C-alpha positions, 0 to 999 in steps of 0.5 A: 500500500503506497502511503504518502503524507508529513513526514516527522522533519516537516513538522517541527524543527529539530535541535540537529537540523537547526544550531543554538543560535537559530532558536534561542534567546538569551538574557544577560544580567548585569550591571557592567555595562562594558561587559553587557556591551561585549557579549551583546556584540558577540552573541547576537554575532553568533546569532542569538537572539539577546536581551539585556538588564543592569538590575534585578528589577529590569530583569524582572521586567524583561522575564514577564515581557519574553520567553528566554532560553537561557540566563547569563546572570552577574552575582556582584551588582548593585543595589541588588545582588544576583543572589536576589533572583535565586529565589525568585527564579526558582519559585515561579514554574514559569522560570524555575526550568530556565539554565542559569550561568552565573559569572562572578569575579570571585574562585571561592570555593564556597561561594561556587558551591552555594550558587550551585545549591541554590540553584545554578547550572553553571559557574563562570568566574572572570575573566573568561574567555568568550569561546569557552563560555559560548560553548558552555552556553551552546551545550547546555541549550542542547541539554535543556531542549532534550530534555524539554522534548523527552519531558514535554513534547509529545512523541508523536507530533512534536508539540507540548504534551498534557503535562506540559499545558498543565503548568503552563496553564497554571502559570498563565492564569497567575499572569492573567489575574495579575494583568486582566489581559484577555486570553482565550482557551481553545479545545479541538477535536478531530472529526470522526478520527475513529473512523479513520483509524478504523478504515485506514489503519492506526499508521494513517491515524498517526499521519493526520495527528501530525499533519493536524499539528503541523497546520496548527503550528503554521496557522497560528502566531509564535505566542499562541500555546498548542499541546495535544490534550490527548487522543485526537484533541489539541488545546491551544491559548490564544494569548491576548485574544478576545472571544471573538478574535479566536473565532475569527481565528479558528475559523480561518483555520478550519477553512485551511484544514478542510482543503487540506490532504492530510494523507494519501492511501493509493489513489484516496485522499485523506481530508479531515474537519474538526470542532472546536470549543472556545471560552475566554477566561473571565475574572473569578473562574478557576483554571478547572472551570475554564477548561470545563467552559471550553470542554462544554462548547467543544461538546455543543460543537459536536452535537451540532454537526461537527465541522465547526466552532461553538463559544461560550458567549455565545451560548445564549443564557436567555434561550429556553431549555428547548432552544438551547438543547437544539443549540447543543448546550448541555443543561446539566453537566452528565451524572456518573455512578461509581460502584465499587468496594475499592475506597481508594478506587473510588478516590482515583475515580471521582478525581479524574471525573471531576477534572472532566466535568461529571457529576459523580456519586459513589456506591459500593453495593448492588442493591444501592445502585438499582435504588439510585438509578431507578431514583435519577437520571444517571449516564455512566455506570463505571462498575467493577466487573464483581458486581452483578450485571446491572445491564437489563435496568441500564438498557431500559434507562439508556444507561452507559456502562463502563467495566473496571475488570482485572484480568482473571474477572474479565474471563470469567464475566465474557464466559458468563455474558457480561456486557458493557459499552467500555471495559478496562483492565486493573491496572489501567492508565489514567490518562487510557480511561480519561481519552475512553471517557471522553470518548464515551461521554462527550463524542458520538462516534468521533 
């Protein structure tokens, strides 16, 4: 089968194809104007992007204004020494991972040890040779980039992963709350992606994901944030954009995605669309609520027919329940019943369900589960396979069943005719659990 699509080298610039200087920004902090000017000139001649600061106060302003890949800090400054910056840098999650090289006129061993223990990554004494400093900077940038790709990048698409997004959002929200700047969060899901995998196979699905990530990076601003949220879902942060501005950007992007061929299979062209949920930050909104709003609007866009975006501010607070339902806006959070004898399993599932904006009720006995189902509108039952099957009751009330089993129970229950809409065996991946829950609750066949 002849298959073509995006290759990894087309999708993102790698450390092996670009020099450190072409993609790195340095911040030089030193109150010595002559040395500062010398370093600026030499590093810029090498192709680095370089900013300068002559004081601790100016340095903190620079750090909030731009993203830096490495900091060169002089210890002996006035009126505040470089030591003042250590706590500032290492206490803020946005700055604590930036490599830090200390410059000092002292060769005292105790001072070197103190700096390294406080968080410095390297210590260079004055006077020094620029070639040596440049070599140390280059090696540190390479190591930092390698670590970033391992820890914070999605291996398939090259964009940031969910772990990095969680950290980024916490930092970004602090900044937004301080500055009251506009910012819009977008959750984006490729439409009917399961059909692509089922029809053409997972390798083609991977090409589609890579192509989607490539188009996002190519058509958004460099300052915009993109991460793979999980499965075929991506998250975008459009800093400085109102929801109306973000909607225009996403609709333009949707048009480009519709036109683009993501992969070829023999003589067939694979094209896709996506659905998007948008929510601008509002004062008092927490991280969880912000994500929940975008997630609800993604659900609304899916329910309204896919291939479109829906915004929180456009949901229509004055709509009647019937009108809101027709618009695809959920009127209540889905209710999930957890039936399991393990208190730890209850805690794990309840925490994960809360992240997904799902209401949760937990019981340990089948009788209590049946009584609750008969009296309430339950959307999903997550149950241990050792609990007798509630399938007959769930069918009458249109309740989905998610079975949690171990391998021995799985064989036994399958032999006994146990049926479920979804099942996982213990111990299971929480990331995979989240993906399956979202697919089961929020997406109808992709």
